[in-house]
BAMARDO-648286 format. One line per field, with one value per residue: residue number from 1; residue in three letters; x, y, z of N, C-alpha, C, O, CB in turn. Coordinates in steps of 0.1 Angstrom, whole numbers. Glycine has a CB too. Layout:
! BAMARDO-648286
pakol	NUM/...
torza	ALA/...
nxx	X/...
nyy	Y/...
nzz	Z/...
caxx	X/...
cayy	Y/...
cazz	Z/...
cxx	X/...
cyy	Y/...
czz	Z/...
oxx	X/...
oyy	Y/...
ozz	Z/...
cbxx	X/...
cbyy	Y/...
cbzz	Z/...
! end
This chain:
! BAMARDO-648286
pakol	1/2/3/4/5/6/7/8/9/10/11/12/13/14/15/16/17/18/19/20/21/22/23/24/25/26/27/28/29/30/31/32/33/34/35/36/37/38/39/40/41/42/43/44/45/46/47/48/49/50/51/52/53/54/55/56/57/58/59/60/61/62/63/64/65/66/67/68/69/70/71/72/73/74/75/76/77/78/79/80/81/82/83/84/85/86/87/88/89/90/91/92/93/94/95/96/97/98/99/100/101/102/103/104/105/106/107/108/109/110/111/112/113/114/115/116/117/118/119/120/121/122/123/124/125/126/127/128/129/130/131/132/133/134/135/136/137/138/139/140/141/142/143/144/145/146/147/148/149/150/151/152/153/154/155/156/157/158/159/160/161/162/163/164/165/166/167/168/169/170/171/172/173/174/175/176/177/178/179/180/181/182/183/184/185/186/187/188/189/190/191/192/193/194/195/196/197/198/199/200/201/202/203/204/205/206/207/208/209/210/211/212/213/214/215/216/217/218/219/220/221/222/223/224/225/226/227/228/229/230/231/232/233/234/235/236/237/238/239/240/241/242/243/244/245/246/247/248/249/250/251/252/253/254/255/256/257/258/259/260/261/262/263/264/265/266/267/268/269/270/271/272/273/274
torza	MET/ASN/GLU/LYS/ILE/ASN/ASN/PRO/ASP/VAL/ARG/PHE/GLY/PHE/GLY/GLU/ASN/TRP/ASN/ARG/PHE/LEU/SER/VAL/LEU/ASP/GLU/SER/SER/ILE/LEU/GLU/ALA/GLU/ASP/SER/LEU/LYS/GLU/ALA/LEU/LYS/VAL/SER/SER/LEU/LYS/GLY/LYS/SER/PHE/LEU/ASP/ALA/GLY/SER/GLY/SER/GLY/LEU/PHE/SER/LEU/ALA/ALA/TYR/ARG/LEU/GLY/ALA/ASP/ARG/VAL/PHE/SER/PHE/ASP/TYR/ASP/PRO/GLN/SER/VAL/ALA/CYS/THR/GLN/GLU/LEU/LYS/ASN/ARG/TYR/PHE/PRO/ASN/VAL/ASP/ASN/TRP/LYS/ILE/GLU/GLN/GLY/SER/LEU/LEU/ASP/LYS/GLU/TYR/LEU/ASP/GLN/LEU/PRO/PHE/PHE/ASP/VAL/THR/TYR/SER/TRP/GLY/VAL/LEU/HIS/HIS/THR/GLY/ASP/MET/TRP/GLN/ALA/MET/GLU/ASN/LEU/VAL/SER/LYS/ILE/GLU/GLU/LYS/GLY/PHE/LEU/TYR/ILE/SER/ILE/TYR/ASN/ASP/GLN/GLY/ARG/ALA/SER/ARG/VAL/TRP/LYS/LYS/ILE/LYS/ARG/LEU/TYR/ASN/ILE/CYS/PRO/VAL/PRO/LEU/ARG/PHE/LEU/ILE/LEU/VAL/PRO/CYS/THR/ILE/LYS/LEU/TRP/GLY/PRO/LEU/THR/ILE/TRP/ASP/PHE/CYS/LYS/GLY/THR/PRO/PHE/LYS/ARG/TRP/ARG/GLU/TYR/GLY/LYS/LYS/ARG/ARG/GLY/MET/SER/ALA/TRP/HIS/ASP/VAL/VAL/ASP/TRP/VAL/GLY/GLY/TYR/PRO/PHE/GLU/VAL/ALA/LYS/PRO/GLU/GLU/VAL/PHE/ASN/PHE/PHE/TYR/GLN/ARG/ASN/PHE/ASN/LEU/THR/GLN/MET/ILE/THR/MET/ALA/GLY/GLY/HIS/GLY/CYS/ASN/GLN/PHE/VAL/PHE/THR/LYS/LYS
nxx	-267/-273/-277/-285/-276/-252/-238/-240/-249/-228/-192/-167/-131/-115/-96/-71/-68/-53/-28/-13/-7/10/31/48/46/67/86/85/58/49/52/42/12/5/14/-6/-27/-18/-24/-47/-61/-50/-32/-2/6/-7/-10/-23/-40/-73/-77/-94/-97/-120/-126/-103/-84/-57/-38/-22/-35/-32/-10/-1/-9/-9/25/19/16/-10/-30/-46/-54/-76/-83/-110/-124/-143/-137/-118/-96/-79/-82/-66/-40/-39/-27/-7/12/14/29/50/64/54/52/48/25/0/-12/-24/-55/-71/-100/-119/-151/-181/-194/-219/-229/-246/-246/-221/-208/-214/-202/-182/-157/-153/-141/-116/-104/-117/-112/-126/-115/-128/-148/-170/-186/-192/-200/-225/-251/-242/-257/-262/-246/-234/-248/-246/-221/-214/-220/-197/-177/-161/-173/-166/-142/-128/-142/-127/-136/-142/-157/-169/-180/-207/-213/-238/-247/-222/-222/-234/-233/-203/-212/-223/-200/-184/-198/-197/-169/-166/-178/-172/-146/-118/-93/-101/-104/-87/-100/-117/-99/-77/-95/-107/-81/-67/-88/-88/-61/-52/-60/-34/-16/-8/-5/17/40/38/49/73/80/77/56/55/33/19/42/48/24/22/33/11/-16/-17/-2/-10/-6/-2/-12/-27/-46/-61/-71/-88/-105/-115/-125/-142/-170/-193/-214/-212/-229/-229/-234/-214/-228/-249/-237/-228/-254/-263/-242/-240/-273/-267/-251/-227/-201/-182/-148/-135/-131/-128/-134/-147/-145/-167/-159/-146/-143/-129/-146/-136/-142/-140/-149/-159/-172/-195
nyy	-658/-627/-601/-575/-569/-569/-561/-532/-496/-483/-489/-490/-498/-516/-532/-522/-504/-513/-527/-516/-510/-538/-521/-516/-526/-544/-557/-543/-543/-562/-579/-561/-565/-589/-582/-573/-592/-607/-598/-590/-615/-629/-645/-660/-672/-690/-718/-747/-743/-729/-711/-681/-656/-642/-616/-605/-588/-571/-587/-595/-602/-625/-638/-631/-648/-670/-670/-670/-694/-708/-734/-743/-718/-696/-679/-652/-628/-609/-585/-589/-585/-577/-606/-611/-602/-609/-640/-629/-623/-649/-662/-647/-652/-677/-705/-728/-736/-758/-761/-730/-720/-695/-680/-665/-652/-641/-622/-621/-640/-667/-697/-704/-694/-713/-738/-737/-753/-746/-722/-718/-692/-660/-641/-605/-580/-541/-553/-562/-540/-529/-542/-540/-550/-545/-561/-584/-600/-601/-620/-647/-647/-657/-684/-699/-697/-716/-734/-721/-703/-679/-652/-619/-587/-554/-522/-497/-468/-458/-419/-404/-372/-370/-389/-397/-372/-384/-406/-398/-378/-399/-420/-393/-395/-418/-418/-401/-389/-405/-388/-365/-371/-365/-335/-340/-359/-346/-320/-341/-355/-333/-317/-349/-350/-326/-309/-328/-327/-299/-294/-314/-299/-279/-287/-297/-317/-323/-341/-361/-384/-386/-404/-424/-436/-462/-477/-478/-491/-518/-521/-505/-471/-438/-425/-450/-455/-435/-434/-455/-451/-421/-437/-457/-474/-496/-483/-483/-481/-490/-490/-489/-508/-520/-538/-554/-561/-577/-597/-607/-615/-643/-665/-654/-644/-608/-603/-582/-546/-522/-490/-458/-439/-419/-404/-411/-437/-473/-487/-518/-550/-581/-618/-642/-675/-693
nzz	-30/-22/-41/-44/-20/-23/-44/-43/-53/-53/-43/-26/-33/-17/-20/-42/-19/-5/-20/-28/-2/4/-8/12/37/62/76/106/107/107/125/150/136/151/170/183/180/198/224/224/223/246/246/239/218/192/185/179/179/153/121/112/92/82/57/46/33/33/40/62/86/85/78/102/116/112/117/140/151/139/136/115/94/74/44/36/12/-3/-21/-50/-55/-29/-22/-37/-32/-1/-14/-26/1/10/-9/-6/18/28/6/-3/19/27/43/48/38/10/-5/-25/-11/6/33/33/19/31/24/15/37/54/46/58/76/114/138/163/162/149/132/120/111/110/92/84/91/61/47/34/48/74/99/94/85/105/120/100/101/131/131/133/149/172/198/229/211/199/196/174/167/151/149/135/152/160/154/155/141/125/120/99/80/75/52/36/26/23/-1/-20/-31/-39/-60/-72/-100/-107/-111/-96/-74/-56/-48/-27/-10/2/21/37/51/61/80/95/103/107/129/152/139/134/165/167/162/175/198/192/174/153/128/144/147/125/115/136/135/124/141/161/150/138/126/99/76/80/61/41/56/60/31/30/53/39/18/25/22/11/47/81/112/143/181/206/232/214/201/217/228/210/204/228/237/218/234/241/261/263/262/260/254/239/235/210/229/217/197/159/140/149/172/194/198/216/220/241/234/248
caxx	-263/-287/-271/-284/-269/-237/-234/-243/-245/-209/-185/-148/-119/-104/-83/-66/-58/-44/-19/-7/-1/16/48/53/51/77/83/78/45/39/51/32/-6/20/11/-23/-30/-12/-29/-61/-67/-48/-29/15/8/-19/-1/-34/-58/-77/-79/-102/-98/-133/-123/-86/-83/-41/-38/-13/-33/-43/7/11/-16/2/35/18/16/-26/-25/-47/-50/-83/-88/-115/-127/-157/-128/-108/-79/-77/-77/-44/-29/-36/-23/7/22/16/34/60/63/49/46/47/26/-13/-24/-37/-58/-78/-103/-129/-160/-188/-199/-236/-231/-243/-247/-205/-203/-223/-198/-169/-152/-156/-127/-116/-105/-122/-113/-126/-117/-131/-148/-182/-197/-182/-206/-239/-257/-234/-259/-267/-230/-226/-259/-234/-209/-215/-223/-184/-174/-162/-173/-153/-141/-129/-146/-126/-140/-147/-173/-174/-190/-222/-218/-256/-250/-216/-214/-242/-220/-189/-216/-226/-188/-179/-199/-197/-160/-169/-187/-168/-141/-104/-90/-105/-110/-80/-106/-122/-89/-69/-99/-108/-72/-70/-96/-85/-50/-49/-53/-28/-4/0/-2/31/49/38/61/87/81/71/47/59/26/22/54/46/10/14/37/4/-22/-19/11/-16/5/-16/-18/-33/-53/-69/-77/-96/-119/-130/-134/-153/-183/-206/-208/-222/-218/-235/-234/-209/-241/-260/-229/-226/-267/-260/-236/-249/-275/-266/-242/-216/-193/-173/-138/-122/-140/-119/-140/-138/-151/-177/-147/-147/-131/-137/-153/-128/-143/-131/-157/-163/-185/-202
cayy	-645/-621/-596/-561/-559/-573/-548/-515/-489/-475/-495/-489/-507/-516/-545/-515/-493/-528/-534/-504/-511/-542/-520/-505/-534/-542/-569/-538/-542/-579/-576/-552/-573/-599/-580/-572/-606/-616/-584/-586/-629/-631/-654/-661/-683/-697/-733/-758/-732/-728/-693/-673/-638/-629/-603/-604/-573/-569/-606/-594/-611/-639/-635/-631/-663/-683/-671/-667/-710/-715/-750/-742/-707/-695/-664/-650/-617/-602/-581/-597/-578/-581/-620/-614/-593/-624/-646/-622/-625/-664/-669/-642/-658/-697/-704/-748/-747/-762/-751/-716/-711/-685/-680/-656/-655/-634/-623/-623/-658/-681/-709/-703/-693/-731/-753/-739/-760/-741/-723/-715/-674/-656/-622/-592/-567/-535/-557/-561/-523/-525/-552/-538/-555/-552/-572/-600/-605/-609/-635/-653/-655/-666/-698/-704/-699/-734/-737/-715/-700/-659/-639/-605/-573/-540/-525/-487/-463/-447/-408/-398/-367/-373/-404/-396/-367/-391/-418/-390/-381/-416/-421/-391/-399/-427/-413/-386/-393/-405/-378/-353/-374/-354/-326/-344/-365/-335/-319/-350/-354/-318/-321/-361/-346/-312/-301/-326/-321/-283/-300/-319/-290/-269/-298/-294/-334/-325/-350/-374/-388/-396/-415/-436/-440/-479/-485/-483/-489/-528/-523/-496/-468/-429/-424/-459/-455/-420/-435/-463/-445/-416/-443/-463/-473/-495/-479/-490/-480/-491/-477/-504/-518/-525/-546/-561/-572/-589/-612/-619/-626/-653/-668/-646/-634/-602/-603/-574/-539/-507/-478/-447/-423/-402/-399/-416/-444/-483/-500/-536/-567/-596/-620/-659/-686/-704
cazz	-23/-25/-51/-42/-10/-20/-52/-44/-67/-53/-34/-23/-41/-6/-22/-45/-12/2/-27/-24/10/3/-10/21/48/64/96/116/107/106/145/156/139/160/187/189/180/215/239/225/231/256/240/233/201/182/183/179/167/140/124/104/86/74/51/49/32/28/49/77/102/77/73/116/123/109/121/161/149/141/128/100/88/63/47/25/14/-11/-30/-59/-55/-16/-19/-45/-18/7/-24/-22/14/13/-21/-7/32/33/-5/-3/26/26/55/49/23/7/-11/-26/-4/8/42/27/13/43/19/16/48/58/42/61/95/129/138/177/166/140/135/114/113/98/76/86/90/48/39/31/56/91/113/87/79/124/122/94/106/148/134/124/155/178/213/238/205/194/178/177/159/153/138/131/165/157/159/150/127/122/108/84/75/68/52/24/18/11/-12/-30/-29/-42/-72/-77/-115/-99/-111/-85/-57/-45/-36/-15/2/10/28/49/57/71/90/104/109/112/151/158/133/142/181/178/155/186/206/187/167/140/123/147/152/115/109/138/134/119/152/171/142/138/109/91/74/82/47/37/65/56/23/39/63/38/5/25/12/22/54/87/122/159/190/215/236/207/195/229/230/197/206/244/229/207/237/239/265/265/270/260/247/237/223/207/237/208/183/152/142/152/185/196/207/217/227/236/228/256
cxx	-273/-275/-274/-281/-253/-235/-244/-239/-231/-202/-166/-137/-112/-94/-70/-55/-43/-31/-10/2/11/30/56/57/61/80/78/68/34/40/44/13/5/15/-3/-32/-32/-21/-44/-71/-58/-33/-11/18/-8/-17/-18/-45/-61/-80/-83/-105/-107/-130/-110/-79/-65/-32/-26/-17/-37/-20/7/-4/-13/21/35/17/0/-17/-29/-53/-64/-92/-96/-119/-132/-143/-117/-94/-74/-73/-65/-36/-31/-26/-7/17/21/26/50/68/65/37/37/35/15/-22/-33/-38/-66/-85/-111/-144/-169/-191/-216/-242/-237/-246/-226/-199/-208/-214/-185/-173/-158/-141/-126/-108/-109/-120/-118/-134/-119/-137/-166/-193/-197/-190/-219/-250/-251/-244/-268/-252/-227/-235/-250/-227/-205/-214/-211/-177/-172/-164/-161/-144/-137/-128/-141/-122/-139/-154/-169/-184/-199/-218/-227/-250/-240/-210/-224/-237/-209/-197/-220/-209/-175/-180/-198/-181/-158/-172/-183/-153/-123/-100/-90/-110/-102/-86/-109/-109/-84/-79/-101/-92/-67/-76/-92/-72/-43/-41/-39/-15/3/4/17/39/53/48/75/92/71/67/46/45/17/30/52/29/9/22/23/-10/-24/-13/1/-10/-9/-22/-29/-45/-68/-75/-90/-104/-125/-136/-143/-166/-184/-205/-215/-220/-231/-227/-226/-219/-250/-254/-233/-237/-265/-258/-236/-263/-276/-249/-232/-211/-183/-160/-127/-133/-129/-127/-134/-143/-162/-173/-159/-138/-145/-137/-146/-141/-139/-142/-159/-170/-190/-205
cyy	-636/-601/-582/-554/-560/-561/-539/-508/-485/-491/-493/-499/-507/-527/-530/-504/-509/-531/-523/-499/-522/-538/-512/-513/-542/-548/-557/-542/-548/-578/-573/-562/-587/-599/-581/-580/-606/-609/-592/-604/-631/-642/-654/-669/-688/-709/-737/-753/-728/-714/-684/-657/-641/-617/-602/-595/-579/-588/-604/-598/-627/-640/-638/-641/-669/-682/-667/-691/-718/-726/-748/-728/-710/-685/-661/-638/-613/-600/-588/-594/-579/-592/-618/-610/-606/-630/-639/-624/-640/-664/-659/-656/-676/-704/-719/-749/-749/-764/-741/-719/-705/-683/-661/-658/-635/-630/-620/-635/-669/-696/-714/-707/-708/-740/-752/-745/-748/-736/-714/-699/-674/-641/-613/-579/-549/-533/-553/-548/-521/-536/-552/-542/-560/-560/-582/-608/-610/-622/-643/-655/-661/-677/-705/-702/-713/-726/-730/-707/-687/-654/-626/-598/-559/-535/-500/-477/-452/-429/-396/-385/-362/-383/-404/-387/-371/-399/-412/-385/-390/-415/-413/-390/-413/-429/-400/-396/-394/-395/-365/-355/-367/-341/-328/-354/-356/-324/-325/-354/-342/-316/-328/-354/-335/-306/-313/-328/-310/-292/-307/-308/-276/-273/-301/-309/-333/-335/-361/-385/-397/-410/-424/-441/-450/-486/-485/-490/-506/-525/-512/-484/-455/-425/-440/-457/-441/-420/-444/-454/-433/-423/-447/-469/-486/-491/-470/-482/-482/-485/-493/-514/-526/-543/-559/-570/-580/-602/-617/-623/-641/-657/-662/-642/-625/-604/-594/-559/-528/-500/-463/-433/-413/-402/-406/-429/-461/-482/-513/-540/-573/-610/-637/-668/-690/-717
czz	-29/-27/-54/-32/-12/-34/-55/-51/-63/-35/-38/-32/-31/-12/-34/-36/-6/0/-27/-10/14/1/-1/32/50/77/107/119/113/120/151/150/147/176/190/187/194/221/236/229/243/257/240/222/202/182/193/179/151/135/113/104/75/69/51/42/26/29/57/79/96/83/94/118/117/113/132/157/147/132/117/102/70/64/35/27/1/-24/-39/-55/-42/-16/-28/-33/-7/2/-22/-15/15/2/-13/10/37/19/-8/6/23/39/58/34/21/-3/-21/-23/1/22/46/26/25/36/13/30/55/53/50/72/107/125/152/172/151/143/113/111/107/85/70/85/72/41/34/34/67/97/103/85/94/124/116/100/129/145/126/131/170/192/217/233/203/188/179/161/159/142/144/143/157/167/163/139/122/108/94/73/65/58/37/16/16/3/-22/-31/-37/-61/-77/-91/-99/-98/-104/-75/-46/-41/-28/-7/10/24/44/53/68/81/102/111/117/124/153/154/138/159/181/173/173/196/201/175/154/131/129/147/138/114/120/139/135/132/162/167/137/121/98/92/80/70/39/46/66/47/26/44/50/21/10/29/11/38/64/102/129/172/198/222/223/199/209/233/226/202/222/241/226/218/234/251/261/269/276/252/245/230/220/212/227/201/169/151/141/166/179/204/204/228/231/235/237/247
oxx	-281/-270/-268/-282/-245/-227/-253/-227/-223/-207/-158/-141/-103/-82/-58/-44/-31/-23/2/11/20/39/66/67/66/76/69/65/23/30/38/4/14/13/-10/-44/-43/-29/-50/-82/-65/-26/-8/30/-16/-27/-23/-56/-53/-84/-74/-111/-104/-133/-106/-67/-62/-25/-19/-10/-42/-18/14/-10/-21/29/44/19/-3/-6/-22/-56/-64/-100/-93/-118/-123/-139/-107/-84/-62/-61/-54/-27/-21/-16/3/28/30/36/61/75/72/25/26/30/13/-34/-43/-31/-75/-78/-107/-150/-165/-194/-222/-253/-232/-248/-222/-191/-199/-217/-177/-185/-169/-132/-134/-106/-106/-125/-115/-145/-110/-136/-171/-204/-204/-186/-225/-260/-251/-239/-279/-250/-220/-231/-243/-225/-195/-208/-211/-166/-182/-158/-149/-137/-148/-122/-148/-114/-134/-157/-168/-196/-197/-220/-226/-251/-242/-203/-223/-237/-206/-189/-219/-206/-164/-171/-198/-179/-147/-169/-188/-150/-120/-101/-81/-117/-105/-80/-107/-111/-86/-72/-99/-94/-64/-71/-91/-72/-34/-30/-29/-5/14/15/26/49/63/55/85/102/63/77/40/49/12/26/53/26/1/19/25/-17/-35/-18/7/-6/-21/-34/-38/-56/-79/-84/-101/-110/-137/-145/-154/-171/-173/-195/-220/-208/-242/-217/-230/-218/-256/-259/-240/-235/-264/-265/-233/-265/-285/-238/-226/-218/-174/-159/-118/-142/-120/-128/-124/-145/-165/-181/-171/-128/-157/-128/-147/-147/-133/-142/-160/-181/-196/-210
oyy	-639/-593/-577/-542/-554/-551/-537/-509/-484/-497/-494/-510/-498/-527/-530/-499/-511/-535/-524/-491/-520/-545/-505/-510/-548/-544/-559/-544/-546/-578/-580/-564/-593/-606/-587/-578/-606/-617/-598/-605/-637/-646/-643/-672/-689/-714/-734/-757/-726/-706/-680/-649/-642/-606/-597/-595/-588/-596/-615/-608/-637/-643/-647/-635/-678/-692/-662/-698/-730/-727/-749/-726/-719/-681/-667/-633/-613/-609/-591/-601/-583/-594/-622/-615/-613/-629/-645/-627/-644/-668/-664/-666/-683/-707/-721/-760/-742/-766/-740/-720/-706/-684/-649/-665/-623/-641/-619/-640/-680/-706/-725/-715/-712/-752/-761/-746/-742/-740/-704/-693/-682/-633/-615/-573/-545/-526/-547/-547/-512/-540/-563/-539/-571/-570/-586/-620/-620/-633/-650/-666/-666/-684/-713/-703/-717/-716/-731/-702/-680/-651/-618/-599/-553/-540/-494/-479/-442/-427/-386/-388/-352/-385/-410/-390/-366/-402/-419/-386/-389/-412/-418/-378/-416/-437/-391/-408/-387/-389/-357/-349/-365/-335/-321/-355/-355/-320/-320/-358/-343/-314/-323/-354/-335/-302/-306/-330/-309/-296/-305/-306/-271/-264/-305/-311/-340/-339/-371/-397/-408/-422/-436/-452/-455/-498/-491/-495/-507/-527/-511/-481/-458/-422/-438/-457/-439/-411/-439/-448/-434/-419/-444/-466/-491/-496/-459/-477/-479/-478/-505/-526/-537/-553/-569/-581/-591/-612/-628/-635/-648/-654/-665/-632/-631/-607/-594/-562/-528/-504/-458/-422/-401/-401/-406/-431/-463/-475/-518/-534/-574/-611/-645/-662/-698/-727
ozz	-39/-20/-64/-30/-5/-31/-63/-55/-73/-25/-47/-36/-31/-8/-29/-38/-5/9/-26/-7/22/5/-3/38/40/88/116/131/119/127/160/159/140/185/199/190/200/226/245/235/251/267/243/219/211/179/203/180/142/143/105/112/64/75/62/44/17/22/59/81/102/95/98/127/118/112/138/167/151/126/107/113/61/71/25/38/-8/-32/-33/-53/-42/-11/-25/-27/-5/9/-17/-19/22/7/-16/9/44/19/-12/6/13/42/65/25/30/-14/-20/-31/1/25/57/28/26/43/9/34/62/56/50/77/105/116/154/183/143/151/102/110/100/76/61/81/69/30/29/28/71/101/106/83/96/127/124/105/135/153/116/126/176/196/213/241/204/178/184/152/168/131/155/142/150/179/169/127/114/98/83/61/54/50/28/4/11/-5/-33/-32/-41/-70/-84/-89/-89/-87/-105/-67/-34/-33/-18/5/22/33/55/64/80/92/113/124/126/128/156/162/143/162/189/181/179/203/206/169/149/125/125/148/139/112/116/144/143/135/172/176/131/110/87/103/83/68/31/39/72/47/26/35/48/14/6/39/11/44/63/104/125/172/197/219/224/194/208/238/231/203/227/242/231/214/224/254/256/281/286/244/253/218/224/207/230/192/168/158/137/172/168/213/193/240/221/232/229/252
cbxx	-247/-304/-272/-291/-273/-230/-229/-241/-255/-210/-191/-145/-109/-110/-94/-75/-71/-50/-22/-18/-12/11/51/43/43/79/106/76/43/45/57/36/-22/42/16/-31/-20/8/-28/-67/-66/-62/-36/25/24/-19/22/-34/-60/-88/-65/-111/-83/-141/-130/-79/-86/-30/-34/-10/-48/-55/14/18/-28/2/43/-10/23/-44/-31/-58/-27/-88/-76/-124/-117/-168/-124/-111/-78/-87/-89/-35/-36/-48/-34/5/16/2/24/58/48/34/58/64/30/-12/-20/-32/-59/-72/-107/-129/-151/-195/-191/-239/-212/-256/-261/-200/-208/-240/-196/-159/-128/-161/-117/-105/-88/-135/-86/-123/-110/-126/-143/-181/-185/-162/-205/-240/-264/-230/-269/-278/-216/-230/-276/-229/-196/-229/-240/-179/-176/-145/-171/-145/-147/-124/-165/-112/-150/-136/-198/-181/-180/-243/-215/-268/-260/-216/-216/-256/-215/-178/-226/-237/-185/-185/-205/-206/-160/-179/-203/-158/-143/-94/-93/-112/-109/-67/-113/-138/-77/-64/-103/-117/-66/-75/-104/-82/-45/-59/-72/-31/-7/-17/-16/40/37/24/55/99/73/76/49/65/20/28/73/54/3/20/51/1/-16/-33/11/-29/16/-14/-1/-25/-42/-63/-69/-90/-111/-131/-129/-151/-182/-212/-200/-219/-206/-237/-253/-199/-252/-264/-211/-225/-278/-245/-218/-253/-270/-266/-242/-219/-190/-176/-134/-106/-156/-104/-155/-137/-134/-177/-124/-149/-119/-133/-175/-108/-152/-113/-168/-160/-182/-217
cbyy	-640/-626/-604/-558/-562/-594/-552/-509/-476/-442/-510/-494/-503/-522/-566/-511/-480/-542/-540/-496/-512/-545/-514/-494/-541/-531/-579/-529/-543/-596/-568/-534/-581/-588/-565/-561/-617/-614/-558/-576/-643/-634/-653/-665/-702/-693/-737/-768/-714/-736/-686/-677/-629/-622/-591/-615/-562/-553/-625/-587/-604/-638/-612/-612/-667/-685/-667/-651/-717/-706/-766/-755/-708/-706/-652/-657/-611/-583/-573/-594/-560/-581/-635/-600/-571/-635/-643/-613/-618/-676/-664/-622/-653/-697/-701/-760/-747/-774/-747/-695/-716/-676/-691/-652/-666/-637/-616/-618/-666/-681/-706/-689/-680/-736/-757/-727/-759/-753/-717/-729/-662/-662/-613/-594/-567/-533/-579/-567/-501/-525/-563/-540/-562/-539/-565/-599/-591/-597/-637/-648/-642/-665/-703/-699/-693/-748/-752/-724/-704/-650/-633/-603/-573/-531/-543/-492/-455/-458/-405/-389/-359/-373/-426/-391/-366/-403/-424/-375/-372/-427/-425/-380/-398/-427/-412/-372/-375/-411/-379/-345/-393/-350/-321/-352/-373/-324/-318/-364/-356/-309/-328/-377/-347/-308/-306/-330/-317/-264/-318/-339/-281/-268/-313/-294/-348/-322/-353/-372/-379/-390/-408/-439/-437/-489/-478/-471/-477/-533/-550/-495/-470/-415/-420/-471/-456/-410/-438/-470/-433/-396/-455/-467/-466/-510/-475/-508/-466/-506/-465/-500/-508/-511/-538/-551/-571/-586/-611/-610/-625/-645/-675/-636/-637/-595/-608/-584/-536/-506/-473/-447/-411/-386/-410/-409/-437/-495/-503/-538/-576/-591/-613/-667/-698/-699
cbzz	-25/-5/-60/-44/7/-21/-67/-37/-72/-40/-34/-5/-56/11/-38/-49/8/-4/-39/-25/18/-1/-23/25/50/63/108/116/98/97/152/147/115/158/193/186/174/223/234/206/221/261/226/242/201/166/193/188/172/139/129/106/79/84/57/47/52/43/36/86/118/49/63/129/125/90/114/173/163/134/132/92/85/60/49/21/21/-2/-24/-74/-58/-9/-24/-62/-10/7/-38/-16/29/13/-41/-6/36/54/-15/6/39/19/62/53/13/8/-6/-36/9/1/47/14/9/59/5/13/54/49/25/62/99/145/122/189/172/139/143/107/117/97/75/96/100/48/45/22/51/106/130/69/73/145/114/86/98/159/129/111/153/176/216/241/204/196/174/191/157/155/151/120/180/167/157/169/126/131/116/85/85/80/64/29/19/8/-13/-32/-17/-32/-66/-56/-135/-104/-117/-88/-53/-49/-37/-18/-3/-4/23/45/47/65/85/96/103/113/174/165/122/146/184/176/136/192/206/205/179/135/113/162/161/109/107/151/124/97/158/180/134/143/98/94/59/90/36/38/75/54/14/50/84/39/-5/24/-3/22/48/86/125/162/196/228/243/194/194/238/226/189/200/262/226/186/235/232/271/270/266/249/255/230/226/192/240/209/184/145/163/147/184/209/209/228/219/240/221/262
! end
């Protein structure tokens, strides 16, 4: 494993945020996660399929895949606390099953990935761009996808100068003492949510989008998503065509793409291996 890449001088503790998220996770969030998988993959269930959650975070989508009938679920994450969150969800809902495995591992550790089996569905949402070497992480992940298998990923949109500014903000947030991080988080929250909140008040529906955010964002609450966005470092971005070309050159077909139309956030891609 390349220690320089896997241990940058600054790294956001995603697992801490996911642990807080689990305290508010409910059935509606789980159902939303299930629906997003079914919609993206154009399936009604995952029965007969294996599922790799590469960078499992809270473990929500590993849980969703298992509830959708996946024959085998394998979850791994670089962050020990994220691994613990995934284990906590398994303990809550399926404590005694042996076809859902959870480990600590890195997308940049090719030797680790090489010893894993192939998977019918590989899911890596909002993970690859936080590894410290996004393109190498993609290269390593390609080898784990079964022929005619699905790859479902999201990558931060390249906004040019705006992305470079956000990268500096994210690094500053992570080197800032914890008690002072609110000095960065509060103005960023106002920047991200201020116009939408004002518009909701003007329409007579105060905080409507804030309250309903999780219903349209794969179960993620608005607040946890803000913390994840502001703190998420390492941070890399890519244009949609760059991601498309990368996988096209490696014998993948694009079956679905949703872009941010120049805005901040993640472009979504579903590929199938030829």
